[in-house]
C-alpha positions in Angstrom: -81.6 304.5 104.8 -83.9 303.0 107.5 -84.5 299.9 105.4 -80.8 299.4 105.0 -80.4 299.5 108.8 -83.1 297.0 109.3 -81.6 294.6 106.7 -78.2 294.9 108.3 -79.6 294.2 111.7 -81.5 291.2 110.4 -78.3 289.9 108.7 -76.4 290.4 112.0 -79.1 288.5 114.0 -79.0 285.6 111.5 -75.2 285.4 111.6 -75.3 285.2 115.3 -77.7 282.2 115.2 -75.5 280.3 112.8 -73.3 277.9 114.9 -70.0 276.4 114.0 -70.6 272.9 112.8 -68.5 270.6 115.1 -67.2 267.2 114.0 -69.4 264.5 115.2 -69.1 261.0 116.7 -71.4 258.1 116.9 -72.7 256.8 120.3 -71.4 253.3 121.3 -68.5 253.5 118.9 -65.0 254.3 119.9 -63.7 257.8 118.7 -60.6 259.9 119.1 -60.2 263.5 120.4 -57.0 265.6 120.3 -56.2 267.8 123.3 -58.4 270.9 122.9 -60.7 269.3 120.4 -64.5 269.0 120.8 -67.0 266.8 119.0 -70.9 266.6 119.1 -72.9 263.4 119.1 -74.3 262.8 115.6 -77.8 262.1 116.9 -77.7 264.9 119.6 -75.8 268.1 118.8 -76.4 269.4 122.3 -74.1 266.5 123.6 -70.7 268.1 123.0 -67.5 266.7 124.6 -64.4 268.7 124.8 -61.1 267.2 125.8 -59.4 269.9 127.9 -56.4 268.5 129.7 -54.5 265.8 131.1 -54.1 266.7 134.8 -51.8 263.9 135.7 -49.7 261.3 133.8 -47.8 258.9 135.9 -47.8 255.9 133.6 -44.7 253.9 133.7 -42.5 254.8 130.6 -41.5 252.2 128.2 -38.0 250.9 129.1 -38.4 251.3 132.8 -39.2 248.8 135.5 -41.8 250.3 137.8 -43.5 249.0 141.0 -46.8 250.4 139.8 -48.2 250.8 136.2 -49.4 254.4 136.9 -52.3 256.3 135.4 -53.4 259.1 133.3 -56.2 261.5 134.4 -58.0 263.5 131.7 -60.6 266.1 132.0 -63.6 266.6 129.7 -66.0 269.5 129.5 -69.5 268.3 128.5 -72.5 270.1 126.8 -72.6 273.0 124.4 -72.3 275.5 127.3 -69.6 273.4 129.2 -72.2 272.7 132.0 -70.5 269.6 133.3 -66.9 268.4 133.8 -65.8 264.9 134.0 -62.4 263.5 135.1 -61.6 260.0 133.7 -58.6 257.9 135.0 -56.8 255.6 132.6 -54.8 252.7 134.1 -53.1 250.4 131.6 -54.4 247.0 131.8 -57.6 248.0 133.6 -59.5 249.9 130.9 -62.9 248.6 132.2 -62.3 250.7 135.3 -62.0 253.9 133.3 -65.6 254.7 133.4 -67.6 257.8 134.4 -71.1 259.1 134.2 -72.4 262.6 133.6 -75.3 264.3 131.7 -77.2 261.1 131.2 -74.3 259.4 129.4 -71.7 256.8 130.4 -68.0 257.6 129.3 -65.4 255.1 128.9 -61.7 256.1 128.4 -60.2 253.4 126.1 -56.7 254.9 125.4 -54.5 257.8 126.2 -51.8 258.5 123.7 -48.8 258.8 123.2 -47.6 256.4 125.7 -44.6 257.8 127.8 -41.1 256.7 126.8 -37.9 256.9 129.1 -36.0 260.1 128.6 -38.9 262.0 126.6 -41.6 264.4 127.7 -45.1 264.6 126.2 -46.2 268.0 125.2 -49.8 268.8 126.1 -50.9 269.3 122.5 -49.6 265.8 121.6 -52.2 264.1 123.8 -55.0 262.2 122.2 -57.7 260.1 123.9 -60.0 257.4 122.6 -63.5 257.4 124.1 -66.7 255.4 124.0 -69.9 257.1 125.0 -73.3 255.5 125.6 -76.6 257.0 126.5 -77.9 255.7 129.9 
């Protein structure tokens, strides 16, 4: 009976060490993330990026004349343990300005989709971003 308990304990410890395999992305290549999704760098599984929310979306909707093009502010949680957070602001027509740095990496927000349309509301779970990450 004692051997059975030891075997069960060993199996439980091994199961705890098994980690869920995350989808991966390649550095220096654009990739997409759905709201709530997380991916790990193919060459560094410790570099995990999790798209947690869009904190503001004031982009000018299609079919509307606006004085300002607006912006979308996204929030990312970085690292396996969520050690860092990073807010990236996307401004249509100024994608080069949508850059941030954290955890030894440079993050560039290339797109925030879907684009707002007059008379419709975007649900949080519909958001998707396109990122490019480079090691500094």
